[in-house]
C-alpha positions as CSV (number, residue, x, y, z in Angstrom):
1,X,118.6,132.1,67.7
2,X,121.7,132.4,65.3
3,X,124.4,130.0,65.1
4,X,127.4,130.3,63.0
5,X,125.6,133.0,60.9
6,X,122.6,130.9,60.2
7,X,119.2,132.0,61.5
8,X,117.0,129.4,62.8
9,X,113.6,128.8,61.1
10,X,110.3,127.4,62.5
11,X,111.4,123.7,61.8
12,X,114.4,124.2,64.3
13,X,112.1,126.0,66.9
14,X,109.6,123.0,66.6
15,X,112.2,120.4,66.9
16,X,113.4,122.1,70.3
17,X,109.7,122.6,71.3
18,X,109.1,118.8,70.7
19,X,112.1,117.8,72.7
20,X,111.4,120.1,75.7
21,X,107.7,118.6,75.6
22,X,108.8,115.0,75.5
23,X,111.1,115.6,78.4
24,X,108.3,117.2,80.4
25,X,109.8,120.7,80.4
26,X,106.8,122.7,79.4
27,X,108.0,126.0,80.7
28,X,110.8,125.8,78.5
29,X,108.8,125.1,75.5
30,X,106.4,128.0,76.2
31,X,109.6,130.1,76.3
32,X,110.7,128.9,72.9
33,X,107.1,129.7,71.7
34,X,107.5,133.3,73.3
35,X,110.9,133.6,71.5
36,X,109.4,132.8,68.3
37,X,106.7,135.5,68.7
38,X,109.3,138.2,69.4
39,X,111.1,137.3,66.2
40,X,107.8,138.5,64.5
41,X,107.3,137.8,60.8
42,X,110.7,136.2,60.1
43,X,109.7,133.1,62.2
44,X,106.2,132.7,63.0
45,X,104.7,129.7,65.0
46,X,102.8,127.1,63.1
47,X,100.0,124.7,63.9
48,X,102.8,122.1,64.8
49,X,104.3,124.4,67.3
50,X,100.8,125.1,69.1
51,X,99.9,121.6,69.0
52,X,102.9,120.1,70.5
53,X,102.6,122.4,73.5
54,X,98.7,121.9,74.0
55,X,99.4,118.3,74.1
56,X,102.2,118.6,76.7
57,X,99.9,120.8,78.8
58,X,97.1,118.4,78.6
59,X,99.3,115.5,79.7
60,X,100.4,117.6,82.5
61,X,96.8,118.3,83.5
62,X,97.2,122.1,82.8
63,X,94.0,122.2,80.8
64,X,93.1,125.9,81.5
65,X,96.4,126.9,79.9
66,X,95.8,124.5,77.2
67,X,92.6,126.0,76.2
68,X,94.0,129.4,76.6
69,X,96.9,128.6,74.1
70,X,94.2,127.1,71.7
71,X,92.4,130.4,71.8
72,X,95.7,132.2,71.4
73,X,96.8,130.5,68.4
74,X,93.7,131.4,66.6
75,X,93.7,135.0,67.7
76,X,97.2,135.0,66.0
77,X,95.9,133.5,62.8
78,X,97.0,129.9,63.1
79,X,93.9,127.6,62.4
80,X,93.9,124.4,64.4
81,X,93.9,121.0,62.3
82,X,92.4,117.7,63.2
83,X,95.5,116.9,65.1
84,X,95.2,120.0,67.3
85,X,91.6,119.4,68.0
86,X,92.1,115.7,68.8
87,X,94.8,116.6,71.2
88,X,92.6,119.2,72.9
89,X,89.5,116.9,72.9
90,X,91.5,113.9,74.5
91,X,92.8,116.4,77.2
92,X,89.3,117.3,78.0
93,X,87.7,113.8,78.0
94,X,90.5,112.3,80.1
95,X,89.6,115.0,82.7
96,X,85.9,114.3,82.6
97,X,85.0,117.9,80.7
98,X,82.6,116.2,78.6
99,X,80.2,119.2,77.8
100,X,83.3,121.2,76.9
101,X,84.6,118.4,74.8
102,X,81.3,118.1,72.9
103,X,81.1,121.9,72.5
104,X,84.7,121.7,70.9
105,X,83.7,118.8,68.4
106,X,80.9,121.2,67.2
107,X,83.4,124.0,67.0
108,X,85.7,121.8,65.0
109,X,82.8,121.1,62.4
110,X,81.7,124.5,62.2
111,X,85.3,125.6,61.4
112,X,85.3,123.3,58.4
113,X,87.6,120.5,60.1
114,X,86.2,117.3,59.5
115,X,86.5,114.9,62.4
116,X,88.3,111.5,61.8
117,X,88.1,108.2,63.2
118,X,90.6,109.1,66.0
119,X,88.4,111.9,66.8
120,X,85.4,109.6,67.7
121,X,87.4,107.1,69.3
122,X,88.5,109.9,71.6
123,X,84.9,110.8,72.1
124,X,83.6,107.2,72.5
125,X,86.0,106.2,75.0
126,X,85.8,109.5,76.9
127,X,82.0,109.1,77.2
128,X,82.3,105.4,78.3
129,X,84.8,106.4,81.1
130,X,82.1,108.8,82.7
131,X,79.3,106.3,82.4
132,X,77.5,108.0,79.5
133,X,77.2,104.7,77.6
134,X,73.9,105.1,75.6
135,X,75.6,108.3,74.2
136,X,78.8,106.3,73.4
137,X,76.6,103.8,71.4
138,X,74.7,106.6,69.7
139,X,78.1,108.1,68.5
140,X,79.4,104.8,67.2
141,X,75.9,104.4,65.4
142,X,76.7,107.5,63.3
143,X,79.9,106.3,61.8
144,X,78.7,104.5,58.8
145,X,76.6,107.5,57.7
146,X,79.8,109.8,58.1
147,X,81.5,107.3,55.8
148,X,84.1,106.6,58.6
149,X,85.3,103.1,59.2
150,X,85.9,101.9,62.6
151,X,89.2,100.5,63.6
152,X,90.3,98.2,66.2
153,X,90.4,100.8,68.7
154,X,86.9,101.8,67.9
155,X,85.3,98.2,68.0
156,X,87.5,97.6,71.3
157,X,85.9,100.6,73.1
158,X,82.6,99.4,71.9
159,X,83.2,96.0,73.4
160,X,84.0,97.8,76.7
161,X,81.0,99.9,76.5
162,X,78.3,97.1,75.7
163,X,80.1,94.9,78.7
164,X,79.6,97.7,81.1
165,X,76.0,97.9,80.1
166,X,75.7,94.1,80.7
167,X,74.9,93.5,76.8
168,X,77.5,90.7,76.5
169,X,75.6,89.2,73.5
170,X,75.9,92.4,71.9
171,X,79.5,92.8,72.7
172,X,80.4,89.3,71.3
173,X,78.5,90.4,68.0
174,X,81.0,93.1,67.7
175,X,83.9,90.6,67.3
176,X,81.9,89.0,64.4
177,X,81.3,92.4,63.0
178,X,85.0,93.3,63.3
179,X,85.9,89.9,61.4
180,X,83.2,90.5,58.6
181,X,84.7,94.1,58.2
182,X,88.1,92.8,58.0
183,X,89.5,94.2,61.3
184,X,90.9,91.5,63.6
185,X,90.5,91.8,67.2
186,X,93.9,92.3,68.8
187,X,95.0,91.5,72.4
188,X,93.2,94.3,74.0
189,X,89.9,93.4,72.4
190,X,90.0,89.8,73.5
191,X,91.0,90.8,77.3
192,X,88.3,93.4,77.4
193,X,85.5,90.7,76.4
194,X,87.0,88.1,78.7
195,X,86.6,90.6,81.7
196,X,83.2,91.6,80.7
197,X,82.1,87.9,81.0
198,X,84.1,87.3,84.1
199,X,82.5,90.4,85.9
200,X,79.2,89.1,84.8
201,X,80.1,85.7,86.4
202,X,79.6,83.9,83.1
203,X,83.0,81.8,83.5
204,X,82.3,79.4,80.8
205,X,82.0,82.3,78.1
206,X,84.8,84.0,79.7
207,X,86.9,80.8,79.2
208,X,85.8,80.3,75.6
209,X,86.7,83.6,74.5
210,X,90.1,83.0,76.4
211,X,90.4,79.9,74.5
212,X,89.9,81.7,71.1
213,X,92.3,84.5,72.3
214,X,95.2,82.0,72.9
215,X,94.4,80.3,69.7
216,X,95.1,83.7,68.0
217,X,98.5,83.8,70.0
218,X,97.4,86.4,72.4
219,X,97.8,86.1,76.2
220,X,95.7,87.4,79.4
221,X,97.0,90.8,80.4
222,X,97.7,91.4,84.0
223,X,94.3,92.9,84.8
224,X,92.5,89.7,83.2
225,X,95.0,87.5,85.0
226,X,94.4,89.2,88.4
227,X,90.7,89.0,87.9
228,X,90.9,85.0,87.5
229,X,92.9,84.8,90.4
230,X,90.5,86.8,92.3
231,X,87.5,84.6,91.3
232,X,89.5,81.3,92.4
233,X,89.5,82.8,95.9
234,X,86.2,84.5,95.9
235,X,83.5,83.2,98.3
236,X,81.0,84.5,95.6
237,X,82.1,81.9,93.1
238,X,80.4,78.5,92.9
239,X,82.4,75.6,93.6
240,X,81.1,74.4,90.2
241,X,82.7,77.6,88.5
242,X,85.9,77.3,90.3
243,X,86.3,73.6,89.1
244,X,85.8,74.9,85.7
245,X,88.5,77.4,86.3
246,X,91.0,75.0,87.8
247,X,90.4,72.3,85.0
248,X,91.0,75.0,82.2
249,X,94.2,76.3,83.6
250,X,95.5,72.8,84.7
251,X,94.8,71.8,81.0
252,X,96.5,74.8,79.3
253,X,99.7,74.6,81.6
254,X,99.9,71.0,80.7
255,X,99.6,71.8,76.9
256,X,102.4,74.6,77.5
257,X,104.9,72.2,79.1
258,X,104.5,69.8,76.1
259,X,105.2,72.4,73.6
């Protein structure tokens, strides 16, 4: 590509590739990558070129081509970095390819690329989504030894894991652990634990966490609100719990009107 006598460089091509990927025109991005190869030594695709397209292919659920491109970049002497590995790991796990993802993480370490907390967030969430909850807890328990500090996403995922296991007391302890480690729960964290108690039919504790959440300036998201409404009309919820729900919402609606 030459314009006004100026030869394009890899940065220009990467900008074009990124634009095509963001607009979901992956075929055009692949075409640009092909053009870069044709230009040979003068303009060689780098790790950014490949990672951007691998990410777009994963989001388009074209995992086979994403994996092939991942192998192709290495055959051409371009080493994947932590962002490339995380991108492909996320794609594999979002499509329930757990064993392939675990193998990729081992390959990552064998190639001298250190997984970061984002890597482990991806893995823990992926294990949780396919019901491999014990393994998710095991992975979380290794973070301290690896000198990795969990962030709000890590903790929120663990709250989800523990709630799905019915370990609501442990999920509540995670909130305290977050505070002790200087990592404040966010709106997603609170909504996750509120839904956990609601699904366990522990209305009182769900409302207690909801009250704390509101005190922090957060609100129930659409999934949590929908669950509350379904419980109010459910024949499986006792009249006592329904009265507790109605009392809570009447009180809080009154407070909002007075503000």
